[in-house]
C-alpha positions, 0 to 999 in steps of 0.5 A, a space after each residue: 850061363 855067365 851068372 852061374 858059377 858052377 857053369 863057369 867052373 865047368 867052362 874053366 875046366 874045358 878051357 884048361 883042357 884046351 890050353 893044355 893041348 896047345 901047350 903040348 904043341 908049343 913044347 914039342 914042335 919047332 916053329 916051322 915055316 913063318 908065314 908073313 902077316 905084313 911088315 915085320 910080323 908073321 905066324 909060325 906053323 905052330 900058331 896055326 896048329 894050335 889054333 886049329 887044334 883048339 878050334 876043333 876041340 872047343 867046337 866039340 866040347 861047347 858047340 853052342 859057343 862061337 870061336 874067334 882065333 887070331 890067325 883064322 878068324 871067326 867060326 861057329 855060332 855068330 851070336 852069344 858067348 865066344 871063345 877068343 884065342 891067341 894060339 901063341 902069344 909072343 910068336 916072335 919070342 917063340 920063333 927065336 927060342 925065347 921062352 916068353 910065350 903062351 896060349 891065351 884063351 878067354 870066354 867072352 859073353 856080353 862083350 866081357 871076359 868071364 873065363 880066362 886061361 893063360 898057359 906058359 908052356 916053356 915056363 911051366 905055369 898056368 894062370 886062370 880066372 873066372 869072373 868073380 872067382 879070383 885068379 890063380 897060378 897053378 891052382 893057388 890064389 894070386 894077388 897084385 903087389 902093394 906097390 904105392 910109388 912109381 919109383 918102386 915099380 917094375 913096369 912092362 911096356 907093350 911092343 912098338 908098332 909095325 906096319 902102316 904109320 908105325 913111325 907116327 904110332 910109335 911117337 907116343 910109345 917112345 915118349 912113354 918109354 922115356 917117361 917111364 925110364 925117368 920115373 919107374 924103378 925099371 922098364 921091361 918089354 917082354 914081347 907077350 901081352 899075356 905075360 905082361 898082364 899075368 905077371 902084374 896079377 902075380 905080383 912079379 911086376 907092378 904095371 903093364 901098359 900097352 897102347 893097343 887092345 886086340 881081343 885075342 891079346 887082352 881078353 884072358 889077361 885083363 880078366 886074370 889081372 882084375 880078379 887078382 886085384 889090379 886096376 885095368 883101365 883105358 888111357 882115359 881111366 875108364 874101365 877097360 873093355 873090348 872097345 878100349 883104345 889102350 890096355 893099362 893094368 896096375 896095382 891100384 895105388 899106382 894107377 893115378 901116377 901111371 895114368 898121368 904119365 901115360 896121358 903126358 906121353 900121349 900128348 908128347 907123341 901127338 896121340 891126343 
């Protein structure tokens, strides 16, 4: 299936139909009750509503494809291709009325994303990609910026850690923030991994660095970034995969400089 571009186009159509349903729920519903998921983390009623809506829609449209959702886990076929969904990427933003949130849906086959859709309903944008087919915003091709120097780069950093051992895990994040504050044009923390990645793809920012790698957060966005020409790697510079430790996307000319800063911050924070 993944080697057939027509099949991928058909699956992309299904994926965009699915994310459009989720986007409508985000646009039209209040967050509602916030159910705790541990230390300073929660899911809104809309997270659950979007995941259940898309799980049902995709099970009907693609019964041969499994499903993994952030909130309620795995369903459907156990082996083979799998839809991977973050129903509201940026839940904390959404719950506070900040429009930086979206629906992130990928089709993963053989442990690599082959279709990706990220819908930003409160910003009015949809980002899409298929493996080998390029990346688009609202149907128009997108490419990374040609930035070549870190002092000219706008850098997005992933959220700080919460929960068990947050202080230890945040040591490297704080060291990275300090290094990027000294070296980059500006540093931003947007609170949405999906937006971090698609804005690199779209040339709105130059670098996205997250010292984390959960499939629902990263699968769609890493595909879109790669298809737009970004280098997407792990902390050691190897190509990013579902098994990577970190998620780093950058304009290719910036990669060596960015990796040097990330590795130094990891050393500073006792991560390596």
